C-alpha positions, 0 to 999 in steps of 0.5 A: 269918548270918540267912537272907534268906528270914526277911525275904521273907515280909514284903517283896518285895525284900531287898537284901544289902549288902557284908560290910564298909563297908556304911554301917550296914546289912547288909540293905535291905528294900522292900515293892515291888521298886525302891520306897522303902526300908522297913527297914534291918537291921544284923546283929551276929553277936558272941560276946563284945561287946555292941552299943553306942551306936555301932551304934545311931548308924550304923543311924540314920544309914543309916535317914536316908540311905535314907529308911527308915521302920524300923530293926532291929538283930539280934545274937547277943549283947546290947545295952548299956543306953545302946544300948537307950535310944538305940535307943528314942529313934530308934525302932530295934527291937533283937533280942538272941540270945534274941529272935532265937530267939523270932522264928525259932520263932514263924515256924516256921523252927526247932522249939523244943527239947523 
């Protein structure tokens, strides 16, 4: 799983949700402890399946329920084209496996291979 400390640099409170039945959100990020939800994060650590529209819809629903300003879905696989189109409509940021590695390297959590 993506380490929680990855998000701590930008948020003062990172809340990990239960592994199952999380309501479309694995992490809730807040700028201030106990404050309003800033970002809802959904993690999909899949090898075979691509993330589809159903995950986008669940994340948007979680954003609405939590009154979150932002949504982020991170997967180790890829997104279907319809999922990316729906995410764009809803303003949800999507990171596939390549983007995840780029972000980890950019923030120096890992060194880029030479």
